[in-house]
C-alpha positions in Angstrom: -0.2 0.1 0.0 2.9 2.5 0.6 4.5 1.9 -2.7 1.0 2.2 -4.7 0.3 5.4 -2.7 3.6 7.3 -3.3 4.6 6.2 -6.9 7.5 7.4 -9.1 5.8 11.1 -8.4 6.2 11.1 -4.7 10.2 10.1 -5.4 10.8 12.4 -7.9 8.3 15.4 -7.3 8.0 16.1 -4.0 11.7 16.5 -3.0 11.5 18.9 -6.3 8.7 21.0 -4.6 11.1 21.9 -1.5 12.9 24.8 -3.1 9.7 26.5 -4.2 7.5 25.6 -0.8 9.8 24.6 1.4 8.3 21.4 3.5 4.6 22.8 3.6 3.8 19.4 1.8 4.0 18.0 5.1 0.6 19.8 6.1 -1.0 17.6 3.6 0.6 14.5 5.3 -0.5 15.2 8.6 -3.7 15.6 7.2 -3.6 12.4 5.6 -3.1 10.6 9.0 -6.4 11.9 9.9 -8.1 10.6 6.8 -6.4 7.2 7.3 -8.0 7.4 10.8 -11.9 7.7 9.1 -11.0 4.9 6.7 -10.1 2.6 9.4 -13.4 3.5 11.8 -15.9 4.5 9.3 -15.2 3.1 5.8 -13.6 -0.1 6.6 -16.4 -1.4 9.1 -19.0 -0.8 6.4 -17.3 -2.4 3.8 -16.3 -5.4 5.7 -20.3 -5.7 6.9 -21.5 -6.3 3.2 -18.8 -8.4 2.7 -17.7 -6.3 -0.5 -15.9 -7.6 -3.3 -16.0 -3.9 -5.0 -16.2 -1.0 -2.5 -18.9 0.6 -5.1 -21.4 -2.8 -4.2 -21.9 0.3 -1.0 -23.2 2.7 -3.8 -25.1 -0.2 -5.4 -27.1 -1.4 -2.0 -27.9 2.1 -0.9 -28.7 4.0 -3.8 -29.1 1.0 -7.0 -27.2 0.1 -9.9 -27.2 3.9 -11.3 -24.7 4.9 -8.7 -22.5 1.8 -8.7 -22.0 2.6 -12.1 -21.4 6.0 -11.5 -19.0 5.3 -8.7 -17.1 3.2 -10.7 -17.3 5.5 -13.6 -15.2 7.9 -11.7 -12.8 5.6 -10.0 -12.1 4.7 -14.0 -11.4 8.0 -15.1 -9.7 9.5 -12.0 -7.3 6.2 -11.2 -6.7 6.5 -15.2 -5.6 10.0 -15.1 -3.6 9.5 -11.5 -1.9 6.4 -12.9 -0.6 7.6 -16.4 0.2 10.6 -14.8 2.6 8.9 -12.7 3.8 6.4 -15.0 4.5 9.5 -17.8 7.0 11.0 -15.4 9.1 8.3 -14.5 9.2 7.2 -17.7 10.2 10.5 -19.2 13.0 10.7 -16.1 13.9 7.6 -17.4 13.7 8.5 -21.2 16.2 11.5 -20.6 18.7 9.5 -18.6 19.0 6.3 -20.4 16.8 5.7 -23.4 17.5 9.2 -25.3 21.3 9.0 -25.4 20.4 5.1 -27.0 18.1 6.9 -29.4 15.0 4.8 -28.4 12.1 6.9 -29.2 10.1 8.0 -26.2 7.1 6.2 -27.3 8.7 3.0 -27.8 9.8 2.9 -24.0 6.7 3.6 -22.2 5.1 0.7 -24.6 8.1 -1.4 -23.2 7.3 -0.6 -19.7 3.4 -1.5 -20.6 4.3 -4.7 -21.5 6.7 -5.4 -18.9 3.6 -4.8 -16.5 1.1 -6.6 -18.4 3.7 -9.8 -18.3 3.0 -10.2 -14.7 -0.4 -8.9 -14.1 -2.4 -10.7 -16.4 -1.6 -13.7 -15.2 -0.7 -13.0 -11.8 -3.7 -11.2 -10.5 -3.7 -9.5 -6.6 -1.5 -11.7 -5.3 1.2 -11.4 -7.5 0.6 -7.1 -7.2 1.5 -8.0 -3.2 4.8 -9.8 -3.5 5.9 -7.4 -6.6 4.9 -4.5 -5.0 6.4 -5.5 -1.6 10.1 -6.2 -3.4 9.7 -2.9 -5.5 8.7 -0.4 -2.7 11.7 -1.8 -0.9 13.8 -0.9 -3.7 12.4 2.5 -3.4 12.7 3.2 0.3 16.8 1.9 -0.5 16.8 4.5 -2.8 15.5 7.0 -0.7 17.4 5.9 2.5 21.1 5.7 0.5 20.5 9.6 -1.1 19.9 11.2 2.3 22.9 9.1 3.7 25.3 10.5 1.0 23.8 14.4 1.0 23.5 14.2 4.5 26.0 16.8 6.8 26.3 18.1 10.2 24.8 21.1 10.0 22.3 20.1 7.6 19.0 21.3 9.8 20.4 24.4 10.3 21.5 25.3 6.8 18.2 23.8 5.7 16.2 26.3 8.6 18.8 29.5 7.4 18.0 28.7 3.2 14.2 29.3 4.3 13.8 25.8 3.1 12.3 24.0 6.8 9.2 26.1 6.3 6.2 24.0 7.5 3.3 26.4 8.2 1.8 28.8 6.0 -0.3 31.4 8.0 -2.0 33.7 5.2 -5.5 32.7 4.6 -5.7 34.0 1.0 -2.9 31.3 0.2 -3.1 28.3 -1.7 -1.1 26.1 0.8 -2.5 27.7 4.3 -2.4 25.7 6.8 -6.1 25.0 7.6 -6.8 24.6 4.0 -4.0 22.0 3.7 -4.8 20.1 6.5 -8.1 19.4 5.2 -7.4 18.9 1.9 -5.2 16.3 3.1 -7.4 14.5 5.3 -10.0 14.4 2.3 -7.2 13.5 -0.3 -6.5 10.4 1.7 -10.3 9.6 1.9 -11.2 10.2 -1.0 -7.7 8.7 -3.0 -7.5 5.6 -0.8 -10.8 5.0 1.2 -13.1 5.6 -1.8 -10.6 4.1 -4.4 -11.1 0.1 -5.4 -7.6 -0.5 -6.2 -6.2 0.8 -2.7 -9.2 -0.7 -0.8 -9.2 -4.1 -2.2 -6.2 -4.9 -0.8 -7.4 -4.2 2.9 -10.6 -5.9 1.6 -8.5 -9.4 0.9 -7.8 -9.2 4.6 -9.9 -11.7 6.4 -10.8 -9.9 10.0 -11.7 -6.4 10.1 -9.2 -6.0 13.2 -6.6 -7.0 11.0 -7.4 -4.3 7.6 -8.1 -1.4 10.4 -4.6 -2.0 12.0 -2.9 -2.4 8.2 -4.7 1.0 7.6 -3.4 2.6 10.5 -0.3 1.4 10.6 0.3 2.8 6.8 -0.9 6.0 7.9 2.4 6.7 10.4 4.8 4.7 8.0 3.3 7.0 5.3 4.0 10.1 7.4 7.7 9.0 8.1 8.4 8.0 4.3 7.1 12.2 3.3 8.8 13.7 5.7 12.0 11.7 4.4 11.4 13.0 1.1 11.3 16.2 2.4 14.4 16.2 4.0 16.0 14.8 0.8 14.5 17.5 -1.2 16.0 19.9 1.0 19.5 18.5 0.9 19.1 18.7 -3.0 18.6 22.0 -3.2 21.1 22.8 -0.9 23.4 21.0 -3.0 22.2 22.7 -6.2 22.5 25.8 -5.0 25.8 25.4 -3.5 26.9 24.0 -7.4 25.2 26.1 -9.2 22.6 24.4 -10.8 19.5 25.5 -12.6 17.7 22.8 -12.2 14.4 23.1 -10.5 11.1 21.2 -9.5 11.1 17.5 -11.4 14.2 17.7 -13.0 16.0 18.6 -9.4 16.7 15.3 -7.8 17.5 13.4 -11.9 20.0 16.1 -12.5 21.9 16.3 -9.2 22.1 12.1 -9.2 23.1 11.7 -13.0 25.6 14.7 -13.4 27.3 14.8 -9.6 27.2 11.6 -7.6 29.0 8.3 -8.0 28.4 5.9 -10.6 26.7 3.2 -7.9 24.6 5.9 -6.5 23.3 6.5 -10.3 22.3 3.1 -10.9 20.4 2.7 -7.1 18.8 6.1 -8.6 17.5 4.0 -11.7 16.5 0.9 -10.0 14.9 2.8 -7.4 13.0 5.2 -9.8 11.9 1.8 -11.5 10.7 0.3 -8.0 8.7 3.4 -7.5 7.1 3.3 -11.0 6.0 -0.6 -10.9 3.4 -0.5 -7.7 1.3 2.6 -9.1 1.0 1.1 -12.7 0.2 -2.2 -12.0 -1.8 -1.7 -9.0 -3.9 1.0 -11.2 -4.1 -1.7 -14.3 -5.6 -4.4 -12.3 -7.7 -2.4 -10.2 -9.1 -0.6 -13.3 -9.9 -3.8 -14.8 -11.6 -5.3 -11.9 -14.0 -2.4 -11.3 -15.0 -2.0 -15.0 -15.5 -5.8 -15.3 -17.4 -6.1 -12.0 -19.5 -2.8 -11.8 -19.9 -1.3 -15.2 -20.0 -4.3 -17.4 -21.7 -6.4 -14.5 -19.4 -9.7 -16.2 -19.7 -12.6 -14.3 -16.6 -13.8 -12.7 -15.6 -16.6 -15.0 -15.4 -14.3 -18.2 -11.7 -14.6 -18.3 -11.5 -13.9 -21.7 -13.4 -10.5 -21.6 -11.3 -9.5 -18.5 -8.2 -10.0 -20.2 -9.2 -7.7 -23.2 -10.5 -5.0 -21.2 -7.0 -4.9 -19.0 -5.2 -4.8 -22.5 -7.6 -2.0 -23.6 -6.3 -0.3 -20.2 -2.6 -0.7 -21.1 -3.5 0.9 -24.8 -5.1 3.7 -23.2 -2.6 4.2 -20.6 0.2 4.5 -23.3 -2.3 7.3 -25.3 -2.1 9.4 -22.3 1.1 8.6 -21.4 1.5 10.4 -24.6 -0.7 13.1 -23.9 1.2 14.1 -20.7 4.4 14.2 -22.5 2.7 17.0 -24.8 1.6 18.6 -21.5 4.6 18.4 -19.7 3.9 19.9 -16.3 6.9 20.8 -14.2 5.3 19.8 -11.1 3.3 16.5 -11.9 2.5 16.2 -8.1 0.2 19.4 -7.4 -1.3 18.5 -11.1 -2.6 14.6 -9.8 -3.8 16.1 -6.7 -5.9 18.9 -8.6 -7.2 16.5 -11.4 -7.6 14.2 -8.0 -9.6 16.9 -6.9 -12.2 17.5 -10.1 -12.6 13.6 -10.4 -12.4 11.8 -6.7 -14.8 15.1 -5.5 -18.0 13.6 -6.8 -17.2 10.2 -5.4 -16.7 11.9 -2.0 -20.2 13.7 -2.1 -21.8 10.1 -3.3 -20.4 8.0 -0.6 -21.5 10.5 2.0 -24.5 11.0 0.7 -25.0 6.9 0.5 -23.8 6.4 4.1 -25.0 8.9 6.4 -28.6 10.0 4.3 -31.5 7.5 4.0 -33.5 9.8 1.5 -33.3 7.9 -2.4 -32.3 9.9 -5.4 -33.0 9.1 -9.0 -30.7 7.7 -11.4 -30.9 11.4 -13.9 -30.4 13.1 -10.5 -27.6 11.4 -9.6 -25.7 11.8 -13.2 -26.7 15.0 -13.2 -25.6 16.3 -10.3 -22.6 14.7 -10.5 -21.5 16.5 -13.5 -22.7 19.4 -12.5 -20.9 19.5 -9.3 -17.0 19.7 -10.9 -18.3 22.0 -13.7 -19.2 24.1 -11.3 -16.2 23.7 -9.2 -14.0 24.4 -12.6 -15.7 27.9 -13.0 -15.0 29.0 -9.3 -11.4 27.6 -9.4 -10.8 29.5 -13.2 -12.6 32.3 -12.2 -11.1 33.1 -8.4 -13.7 36.0 -7.9 -13.4 36.4 -4.3 -10.4 39.2 -4.0 -7.3 37.5 -4.3 -8.5 34.1 -2.8 -7.0 31.5 -4.1 -8.7 27.8 -4.6 -5.6 24.9 -3.4 -6.3 21.8 -2.7 -9.5 22.2 -0.8 -11.1 22.2 -4.3 -11.7 18.0 -3.6 -13.7 18.7 -0.3 -15.7 22.1 -2.1 -16.3 19.5 -4.4 -17.7 16.6 -2.7 -19.5 19.3 -0.8 -21.7 20.5 -4.2 -22.2 17.2 -4.9 -23.8 16.0 -1.5 -25.8 19.3 -1.2 -27.1 18.6 -5.1 -28.0 15.1 -4.3 -29.8 16.5 -1.2 -31.7 19.2 -2.9 -33.0 16.4 -5.6 -34.0 14.3 -2.9 -35.8 16.5 -1.3 -37.7 17.1 -4.6 -38.7 13.7 -5.1 -40.1 13.1 -1.5 
């Protein structure tokens, strides 16, 4: 679960964000701890009580098949965009460092990576993912520890503070990174991107006892906070190194530039292995979970229809490749914030749907469900890009706003019906 949560974007983008934002990303990580507690104490008991194979079965039981399909469709959209953005970043780094000097086109490199992932996911399923993700996450964290140890210096913390890189809290309410907004955003990012995500929850649903599944999520919360703090520390050390050596690399280019141009060859090997290790747990799990949710929730296929399931699996791999090429054309400077921004639009309706299903007894028609879940993110886009409130900037709290609009819209639609 750590490997799936972190991915290559965390490996590259979180350290790269320190130069511009200091340690403010830690606010989001702290909010996520609270979100994981909500998952363990509220969502997991509901999922286990219904004995769900897909978490969107809760929407089926409460609001009917239209809600199940809508929830699954938003998951498919959310996970597809998020997974391909993560995949793009790692393939781009590998292309720049290794494949481009060899004359290998970007598209061919991306296709080879996806083919490798298909080889072990199409046959092995979730059991293969558990073992491969564990090995790959160990490789990623080894790379993190090695790089921190190599760049560490006796007065590192004092230098980070003197350079203004250790700033965590933001007191300006108008800022995108205002602490209250960031903590709330982190909490609901965890609830939506983990607790309402089939890929993440299928691991906990495979645990037989509820108590053990809850323990799994709570331990994940603590370990994720430690790992994110370590990545931020690494980002601070990389930024100090870059400034001392006059490097212009910033953002997602910082980590690869420092390692590949200024550190020993053996560290470069560790970095590449860790980068590949960071890539695979996110992409392989996404392919498997997207296939499962599409077949179970959208197509409602019987479990015995293996042939169609494999076609869907391969179809998602082809879609992944197309979207990776699209992100190549977009080429954002910091993919971590782009991914979280996209999540605000796509996971928001899921957040509102589940809140309505779990805490409101009323029913809603299928037409109202679809209309509200489309209208809420569109309204959020108008508010986000319009920014009409005298300098106030919408940040990652966009997810919460989207969820509230969805929940309120469903409430109004239910009141009109009854």
